[in-house]
N, C-alpha and C positions, 0 to 999 in steps of 0.2 A: 809424476805431477804432484805438486804439493797439495796438502789438505787445507781447506779454509778453516777458520776457527770453529764454526758449527760442526764441520765434519770431524775435526780433531776431538771435539767433545763426544760425538757419537762413538768414535772408535775407542775412546777412553772407557766407554761403557759397552764394549763389544759383546759382553755376555748377554745383553738385552737384544742383540741383533740376530741371534740364532733362530732361523725359521726356514721352512721348506719353500714357501712361496711369498716372499716379502714384496710389498709395493712401496716404492719411493716416490714421493710427490713433490715436484718442483725443487728437488735438491740440486745444488750447483754442479756444473760439469768440472769438478776438480778430481782429485785422486781417490774419492770415496769408494767408487765401484770397484776399483782394483784392490783396495785394501779390504773391502767387504768380501770379495771373492777369494782373496788369499786366506782370509780367516774362515770362511764357510764356502768352500768350492762347490758344494752340492746344492746351494741355494738357487732357485729359479727366480731371478729378480725381474720385476717389471718396473720400469721407470715411466711415470706419467708427468708430462710437462704441459702447461698452457702457455709457456713462453717459447717462441720459436727459436730464439737465439740459443737458449740452453738445450733445446731439443737437437738442433743442428750440431752443437758441440759434442753432445753425447753420442750422436750417430757417427761422428768422425772418430771419436776416441774409443768407442766400445762396439765395433761392428760385429754383429752376430752373437755377442756374449750375453746380452740381456734383451728383453722385449721392450721396445720403445714406443710410446704412444704420445702423440700431440693432438690435443682436442680441447674443446671448451668444457667437456665433462667426461667422466670415465665410466665405461661399461666393459664388462668382461665376464666370461663364463667361469673364470677362476674364482676360488674362494681363498682369499689371502689370510695368512695366519700372523701377519705383522704388517703394520703401516707406519711409515716414517714420513712426517710432513715438515717441510721447511716453513717456518712461520711467515705468512705473506706480508707484503708491504702494506696492504689494506686489511685492517682488522676484520672487516665484514666478510672478507674472503675465507677466513678460517671456518666459520660456521657453514658456509657454502661447501667447502671442501669436505668437511666431516659428514654433512648430509649426503653429498654426492657419492662418497666411497662406502657408505653404510650398507647398501644392498650387496656389496661384494664380500662381506665379512661374516664370520661365525660369531656367535655370542662370546663375549669376553676376549675377543681378539685384542692384543696389545696395540695401542696407538702411541707413538712417540712424536712429540712436537719439539723442534729445536730451532733456535734463532738467536740473533744478537739482542742483547738487552736494550740497546737504544732503538731497536726496531719494534719494541712493544711485546716481546715474547712473554714477559712477566705477567701479562694479562690473560694468559692461556686458560688458567683454571676458570676464570669468570666467563670468558667467551665460549668455552667448550662445555659448560655445565649441563646443557640440554642434550649433549651428544655423547658424552663419556661418563663412565662410572669411575670412582676412586682416582681422581686426578691428583698426582703427587709430583712435586719437584724432586727430580732424581739427582741432578748434579749441576754445578755452575763453575765455569772456568773460561778464561780468555774472553771475558765480557759477553759470554753466551750462557744460556740456560737450557736445560733439557727437562721436559715434562713427560710423564707417562700416565696413561689411563687405559680403561678397558671399554671396548665398543658397546654402546647401548643399541642393540638391534631392534628394540621395541619402538621404532619410530615409523612415521608414515613413509610410504614409498617416495623416493626422490622424483620430483618433477621439476625439470629445469625452468619451465614456464612460470612457476610460482616464485622464482628468484629474480625475475626482471622487475626493476622499478620503472615506472612510466610517468612521464610528465609532458605537458604541452607548453608551447610558447608561440607567440606571434611577433614577427619582426618584419617591418616593411610590407605589411599586408599579407604576409605568408605565414600560415599556421602549420606547425609541425608537431607530431607526437614522437617522443623519444623513448626508447627502451634500453635499459642498461643493466648488466649483471654486476654483482659486487666486484670491486677492484678496478672498474673501468672509470676513466677520467670523467669528471663532471657528471656524476651519476644522478644527482638530485635536481639540478637546474642548469640553465645555460650559463656558462662562465663568461666573465667580462672580456677576456681576450678573444674568444671565439665570436662574441657579439660584435666587437670592434672589427674583426676581420670580415664578417658577413656584411657589415655596413660599408666596406671599402673594397669589394670585389671589382674586377674589371667590368667595364660597361657591357661587354659581350663575352660570353663563354660558349664556344661551339667546338664540336669535335671531341677528341679524347681528353678527359680530365682525370688527373690522378690526385686522390686525397691521401697524402702521406701521413701515417699515424692517425688513422681515421677515428679511433675511439669508437663511440657509439653511433657514428655516422651522421652527426649533426651537420657538418659542413657539406657533405655530399648531398644530403637530402634537401638542404636549402638551395643548393645549386640546381638540383634536379627539378625543383618546383619553379625556380625563377628563370632557369634557362633550359627548357624541356628538350632542346636540341643537343644538349651535352650528353656525352657517353661516359658514364661514371665507372671508375676503377678505384677500389678502396683497399689499402694495405695497412697492416698493423703487425707488430711482433706478438701481440696477445691474442690467443684464441678466444678469450672472454670478450675482448673488444670486437672481434670479427663476428661472433655470434650475436652480439648486441647490434652491430651495424646491419646485419642481415635482417634482424627483426624490425629495426627502425625503417629500413627500406620498405619492407612489406607493409608496415602500418601506414605508410604514406603513399602506397600505390606506386612505388618506384622500383626500378631494376638497376642493378650494377654488378660488376664483377668484384668479389672480395677474395683476397689471397694473403697468406702469411708471408712475411719477409723480415729478415734481420737487416734493417736499414734497406739498402738497395739490392740485397743478395738475390732476390727472386724477380727483380724488375727486368724484363727482357725487351719491352717495346719502347716507343717514344710517344710523347704526349704533347698536345698543343698547349695545355694549361696544367700547372701543378699548383695545388693550393694546400696549405698545411698550417696547423697549430702544433708544431713539433714538440715532443716531450723533452724535458731536460732533467728529469729525475729518474734515477734508477735505484730501486731499493730505498734505503734511508740516506743515501749519499747523493749530493748534487752531481750531475753527470752531463757534460756537454758534448763529449766526443762524438756520439752517434749523430747528433744533429749537425755538428760541424763537418763531419765526413760526408753526410748527405748533401750539404750545400756545396762542398768542393767537387762532388762527383755528378751532381744532377744534370749538368749541362748536356752530358752525353745522352740523356733521356728526354731532351726537349726537341721538338720538331722545329724546322725553320720558322722564324718569327714567333716561336713559342714564348711563354712567359711563366714566371713563378711568383706567387704571392704568399707571404707568410706573416704570421703574427708571433711576436716574441716579447718577453719581458724587456723593457727598454734598457736595462743595464747589461744585457748580453750583446757582445760585439759581433753580431752576425752580418751587419751591413758591409763592413770591409771584406769579409770572406766572400760574400755574394758578388761584390764589385770585382774582386780579383778572379774568382772562378767562373762567373757567368757574364758579367758586363755591367753597364750602367745600372745603378740601383737607386730607386726613388723611395723616400720615406713618405708614404701616403697619409699617415696619421701618427701622432705621438701623444697619447693621453691616458690617464688613469693607470699609469705604470706600464703601458704596453705600446709597442710600435708596430706599424704595418710596413713591410718592405716589399718592393715590387721590382723584379728584374725582367727586362724584355730583350729577346734576341733580335738583332737586326735582320 
């Protein structure tokens, strides 16, 4: 398997990778692990991912060779002597990641941060100043940069609850409190697309409702308050989103089933209603394939007379896909750059 550009930069500096118990955080499922183990076969590697797609890919490609962890935060009895972090798509997530891993480190453990320049990795020194000592730029190539620093273990104990941002909003007479971890969509306020969707939900929602790409759980919690007979299921590829959704449900006195899924990979049942503000960004690149595949395959997860309602930027050509894959599709609203599409099975 070929190496991504950040992984090539890491292996170009393989002398920095020598360690007994390295921890790799959110590194892509490319050929890095194979190259790493070929260079240092005695290393006991742990891979932590909060992205379920990457976790699944690693599980398939490296069965039994490394310890794999998928969660919103990392805990382990191990003491790691090296940490390698892929620079996150949300800059706020870097500080969260460094604080999260700190209890698992010895003083002066080397921390490497690698990423694409256009993704913001050059801001590492500024963002990590409170968490690392002696942060230096080590190398730059293939439009990527590698930074190194030493762990500052003289920090307060990590408490995930301290990292949730909370805000309230009222819409249609319904007041909700939202909790969101760094890196989760719409962390600071209700976004315009979701607001438009909530204003154009079906007249009634009863039975099983799937919130695809639930984020912090805004859509599900609004539905739970407005339609108390609804049975909520929330999925997301991000463990940070799922942890946020669970906290948001609890804050609003609601219950629902949350589960990770790479698009529809873990969806087994059928639903009466599917509601979504589907993501179309992946990393620093615009990425539509996941949502388009979801729309092409979702009909098999709708019950008879079931329906799906989504919001999307109105320049995205989702309506023709829905008409072909699901059936007659109506545009319920088109304003402020967003459109609401609704498909109903006969």
